[in-house]
C-alpha positions as CSV (number, residue, x, y, z in Angstrom):
1,X,-17.2,10.5,-5.3
2,X,-16.9,7.6,-2.5
3,X,-14.6,5.7,-5.5
4,X,-12.6,8.7,-5.3
5,X,-12.4,9.3,-2.0
6,X,-11.4,5.6,-1.1
7,X,-8.2,5.6,-4.0
8,X,-7.1,9.1,-2.4
9,X,-7.2,6.9,1.3
10,X,-5.2,4.0,0.5
11,X,-3.4,6.2,-1.3
12,X,-2.1,8.0,1.2
13,X,-2.1,5.1,3.8
14,X,0.0,3.5,0.8
15,X,2.5,6.5,0.5
16,X,3.5,6.5,4.6
17,X,4.0,2.2,4.2
18,X,5.7,2.8,2.0
19,X,7.6,6.4,3.4
20,X,8.0,4.3,7.2
21,X,9.4,1.5,5.3
22,X,12.3,3.4,3.8
23,X,12.9,4.7,7.2
24,X,13.1,0.7,8.8
25,X,15.6,-0.1,6.7
26,X,17.8,3.0,6.1
27,X,18.3,3.5,9.9
28,X,21.7,3.3,11.7
29,X,20.4,0.1,14.1
30,X,23.5,1.5,16.9
31,X,22.3,4.7,16.6
32,X,20.0,7.4,19.1
33,X,19.4,9.4,16.5
34,X,16.5,13.1,17.2
35,X,17.0,11.6,20.6
36,X,14.6,8.8,20.7
37,X,15.3,6.6,23.5
38,X,14.8,2.4,23.0
39,X,12.7,0.5,24.4
40,X,14.6,-2.2,26.9
41,X,13.1,-5.1,24.4
42,X,14.8,-4.3,21.6
43,X,17.6,-2.9,22.8
44,X,18.2,-6.0,24.7
45,X,16.0,-9.1,23.1
46,X,17.0,-8.2,19.5
47,X,14.8,-6.4,17.0
48,X,13.3,-9.3,15.3
49,X,10.4,-10.9,16.8
50,X,7.5,-14.0,16.2
51,X,3.8,-12.3,17.4
52,X,0.4,-14.1,17.5
53,X,-2.4,-12.2,18.2
54,X,-6.3,-13.2,19.1
55,X,-9.0,-10.8,18.3
56,X,-12.6,-9.6,17.8
57,X,-14.0,-7.8,15.3
58,X,-16.6,-6.1,14.9
59,X,-18.2,-5.4,10.8
60,X,-19.3,-2.5,9.1
61,X,-22.5,-2.8,7.0
62,X,-21.3,-3.1,4.4
63,X,-22.6,-2.2,0.5
64,X,-24.7,-4.6,-1.3
65,X,-25.9,-4.9,-4.9
66,X,-28.0,-7.5,-6.9
67,X,-29.8,-6.4,-10.5
68,X,-33.0,-7.3,-10.5
69,X,-35.4,-7.3,-13.9
70,X,-38.8,-8.0,-13.5
71,X,-41.9,-9.7,-16.8
72,X,-44.1,-6.7,-17.5
73,X,-47.5,-7.1,-19.3
74,X,-48.9,-4.9,-21.4
75,X,-52.3,-5.1,-23.0
76,X,-51.7,-4.5,-26.7
77,X,-56.1,-5.1,-26.8
78,X,-56.1,-7.8,-28.9
79,X,-58.3,-9.5,-26.9
80,X,-58.0,-13.2,-27.0
81,X,-57.1,-14.2,-23.5
82,X,-53.5,-15.4,-23.8
83,X,-50.1,-13.9,-23.4
84,X,-48.1,-13.1,-26.7
85,X,-44.7,-12.5,-27.1
86,X,-45.5,-8.3,-28.3
87,X,-46.9,-7.7,-24.7
88,X,-44.3,-8.6,-22.8
89,X,-41.0,-6.5,-21.9
90,X,-38.4,-6.3,-19.1
91,X,-38.1,-3.7,-16.4
92,X,-35.2,-2.6,-14.5
93,X,-36.3,-2.1,-10.9
94,X,-33.0,-2.3,-8.8
95,X,-29.6,-2.8,-7.9
96,X,-29.5,-1.4,-4.5
97,X,-29.8,-4.0,-1.3
98,X,-31.3,-2.1,1.6
99,X,-31.3,-3.7,5.6
100,X,-28.0,-4.9,5.1
101,X,-26.7,-6.4,8.0
102,X,-23.2,-8.2,8.7
103,X,-22.4,-9.9,11.5
104,X,-19.5,-10.0,14.0
105,X,-16.4,-12.5,13.9
106,X,-13.6,-13.8,16.2
107,X,-10.1,-13.0,14.2
108,X,-6.6,-14.8,14.8
109,X,-3.3,-13.3,13.2
110,X,0.1,-14.4,13.2
111,X,3.9,-13.7,11.8
112,X,7.0,-11.8,11.8
113,X,8.3,-8.5,12.5
114,X,11.6,-6.5,13.1
115,X,12.4,-2.5,14.3
116,X,14.7,-0.4,13.6
117,X,16.2,-0.4,17.1
118,X,17.2,3.2,17.8
119,X,13.9,6.0,16.4
120,X,11.3,3.9,17.6
121,X,10.3,2.2,13.7
122,X,9.3,-1.3,13.0
123,X,7.6,-3.4,10.7
124,X,5.4,-6.6,10.8
125,X,4.2,-9.3,7.8
126,X,0.8,-10.8,9.0
127,X,-1.4,-14.2,7.9
128,X,-4.9,-13.3,9.0
129,X,-8.5,-14.6,9.4
130,X,-11.7,-14.5,9.9
131,X,-14.1,-15.9,11.0
132,X,-17.7,-17.2,9.0
133,X,-20.4,-13.8,8.7
134,X,-23.7,-14.1,7.8
135,X,-24.8,-11.9,5.3
136,X,-27.9,-11.0,4.5
137,X,-29.8,-7.8,2.9
138,X,-33.6,-7.4,1.5
139,X,-33.3,-6.9,-2.8
140,X,-35.8,-5.5,-5.0
141,X,-38.9,-7.7,-5.2
142,X,-38.0,-9.9,-8.3
143,X,-40.9,-11.0,-10.3
144,X,-41.0,-13.3,-13.3
145,X,-44.2,-12.2,-14.5
146,X,-46.3,-14.4,-17.0
147,X,-45.4,-16.6,-19.8
148,X,-45.8,-16.8,-22.8
149,X,-49.0,-18.5,-23.4
150,X,-49.9,-18.2,-20.0
151,X,-53.4,-16.5,-19.5
152,X,-54.5,-12.9,-20.0
153,X,-53.0,-11.5,-15.6
154,X,-56.6,-10.9,-14.2
155,X,-54.3,-7.5,-12.5
156,X,-51.1,-7.5,-10.6
157,X,-49.1,-9.1,-8.0
158,X,-48.9,-9.1,-4.4
159,X,-45.7,-8.3,-3.8
160,X,-43.3,-10.9,-2.4
161,X,-40.3,-9.9,0.2
162,X,-37.0,-12.0,-1.1
163,X,-34.5,-12.4,1.9
164,X,-30.6,-12.4,0.3
165,X,-29.0,-14.6,2.8
166,X,-24.9,-15.7,1.9
167,X,-22.0,-15.2,4.4
168,X,-18.2,-14.7,4.3
169,X,-15.1,-15.8,5.5
170,X,-11.6,-13.7,4.9
171,X,-8.0,-13.8,5.0
172,X,-5.5,-11.5,5.1
173,X,-1.8,-10.6,4.7
174,X,-0.4,-7.6,5.3
175,X,2.2,-5.4,5.7
176,X,2.2,-3.6,9.4
177,X,4.5,-0.3,9.7
178,X,4.7,1.0,12.9
179,X,6.2,3.9,15.0
180,X,7.1,2.9,19.2
181,X,6.0,6.4,20.8
182,X,8.8,5.7,24.0
183,X,9.1,3.3,26.8
184,X,6.8,4.5,30.3
185,X,7.5,1.8,32.8
186,X,7.8,-0.9,31.1
187,X,4.8,0.7,28.5
188,X,5.6,1.8,25.0
189,X,2.4,2.5,22.9
190,X,2.7,3.2,19.1
191,X,0.6,3.7,16.2
192,X,0.7,2.4,12.4
193,X,-0.5,1.7,9.3
194,X,-0.9,-1.8,7.0
195,X,-1.4,-2.5,3.0
196,X,-2.1,-6.0,1.2
197,X,-4.1,-8.3,-0.2
198,X,-7.7,-10.0,1.5
199,X,-9.0,-13.0,0.2
200,X,-12.8,-13.0,0.9
201,X,-14.3,-16.5,0.6
202,X,-18.3,-15.8,0.1
203,X,-20.7,-18.9,0.5
204,X,-23.7,-19.3,-2.3
205,X,-26.4,-16.8,-2.5
206,X,-30.0,-18.0,-1.3
207,X,-33.4,-16.2,-0.8
208,X,-36.3,-16.9,1.5
209,X,-40.1,-16.1,1.1
210,X,-40.5,-16.1,-3.1
211,X,-41.2,-19.1,-5.0
212,X,-40.2,-17.6,-7.6
213,X,-36.4,-17.1,-6.0
214,X,-35.7,-21.1,-5.4
215,X,-32.5,-21.8,-7.1
216,X,-29.1,-21.0,-4.8
217,X,-26.3,-19.0,-6.8
218,X,-22.9,-19.8,-5.9
219,X,-20.4,-19.0,-4.0
220,X,-16.8,-16.9,-5.1
221,X,-13.5,-15.8,-4.2
222,X,-12.4,-12.8,-4.8
223,X,-8.7,-11.1,-4.1
224,X,-9.4,-7.5,-3.4
225,X,-7.2,-4.4,-2.0
226,X,-6.6,-4.4,1.6
227,X,-5.5,-1.6,4.8
228,X,-5.7,-0.4,8.1
229,X,-5.0,1.3,10.6
230,X,-4.0,1.2,14.3
231,X,-3.1,2.1,17.8
232,X,-2.0,0.3,20.7
233,X,0.5,-0.1,23.9
234,X,3.1,-2.9,24.4
235,X,3.7,-4.6,27.9
236,X,7.0,-5.9,28.9
237,X,6.3,-9.2,30.8
238,X,9.6,-10.7,31.0
239,X,13.0,-10.0,28.9
240,X,11.5,-11.4,25.7
241,X,7.8,-11.5,25.5
242,X,5.5,-8.4,24.8
243,X,1.9,-8.4,25.2
244,X,0.2,-6.4,22.6
245,X,-3.2,-4.6,23.8
246,X,-3.8,-3.4,20.1
247,X,-6.9,-1.1,17.9
248,X,-7.7,-1.6,14.4
249,X,-9.9,-0.2,12.2
250,X,-9.3,-1.9,8.7
251,X,-10.9,-1.8,5.0
252,X,-10.9,-5.3,2.8
253,X,-12.4,-3.9,-0.3
254,X,-14.9,-5.9,-1.9
255,X,-16.2,-9.2,-3.2
256,X,-19.1,-11.2,-4.7
257,X,-20.8,-14.1,-5.0
258,X,-20.4,-16.4,-8.7
259,X,-23.2,-16.4,-11.4
260,X,-24.7,-20.7,-11.9
261,X,-27.2,-21.3,-9.7
262,X,-28.1,-24.8,-8.9
263,X,-30.4,-24.8,-12.0
264,X,-27.3,-24.2,-14.2
265,X,-29.2,-20.7,-15.7
266,X,-26.1,-17.9,-14.7
267,X,-27.7,-14.3,-13.2
268,X,-25.9,-11.6,-11.9
269,X,-23.3,-11.5,-9.0
270,X,-24.4,-9.9,-6.1
271,X,-21.4,-7.9,-5.4
272,X,-20.7,-6.7,-1.7
273,X,-18.3,-3.8,-1.4
274,X,-17.8,-1.5,1.4
275,X,-15.7,-4.6,3.7
276,X,-14.7,-2.6,6.9
277,X,-14.3,-3.5,10.3
278,X,-13.5,-2.4,13.6
279,X,-11.0,-4.7,15.3
280,X,-9.6,-4.7,19.1
281,X,-6.7,-7.6,18.9
282,X,-4.1,-9.4,22.4
283,X,-1.4,-10.9,21.4
284,X,2.0,-11.9,21.8
285,X,5.3,-10.0,20.5
286,X,8.6,-12.7,21.5
287,X,11.9,-11.5,20.5
288,X,15.3,-12.9,19.1
289,X,18.5,-12.3,18.8
290,X,20.9,-10.1,20.9
291,X,22.4,-10.6,24.9
292,X,19.6,-10.8,27.6
293,X,18.1,-7.6,28.4
294,X,19.0,-5.7,31.2
295,X,16.1,-5.2,33.7
296,X,18.4,-3.8,36.6
297,X,16.1,0.1,35.6
298,X,13.2,-2.0,36.2
299,X,13.6,-2.7,40.1
């Protein structure tokens, strides 16, 4: 059900982005259709701009899985006091990682945008980076059990916690579309949506507290679909410069570790899903092209 819901939401965002993008490029740049009064910076300083943002990303705790299979000994009654192969079996314990936490981080973005000028629509292409976020959680308890030839176990072993640790860095390439909602004495509120790609670098995975899990599992790089919803306000601080303060909810898809550990053994991959965040950004949009702005309206 969760997968179907995410797929439906992503499809809705994609449809919105495609619809608005079509409107942007189909708009008559010189018209004032539907009574929309374009912001002064669009009409006077040109519809296109460069943009740079910095901000803070508050991570949602993702869903993490790592399958755990333990070796279990069953006495066959031979009475020889030695573990034999027919007395061992593999039992699936769980793949759930509980008590997951993902750190918050800073973010930086830059890109290029253009607007229709008359309808209040604009589109952007933005490249972003989110700093290192430490991730930890508690997988099922791994117990390798006895090996063939070991003495028969005297009883069950003592459970040992084995917290899982790794970290993630993310890059995003997003196509964003916005609707400016009018100019209120230099303040221009807006809403928007975006789709794109997220590239996640997952560092090596290691465990603490369990002497049976001393090897480290290699990291990996994954590419995932990303989508976002935005709202904010721009403030015209000069003829060409716009201060932009905004909020964004972004879903950056999923990632996973590699499979080979530091001893060369192949392990299940640690899978990380629902990499999402609430973000606050402050940026500057510098508009270029066009004529000098008419600032008499602000006097």
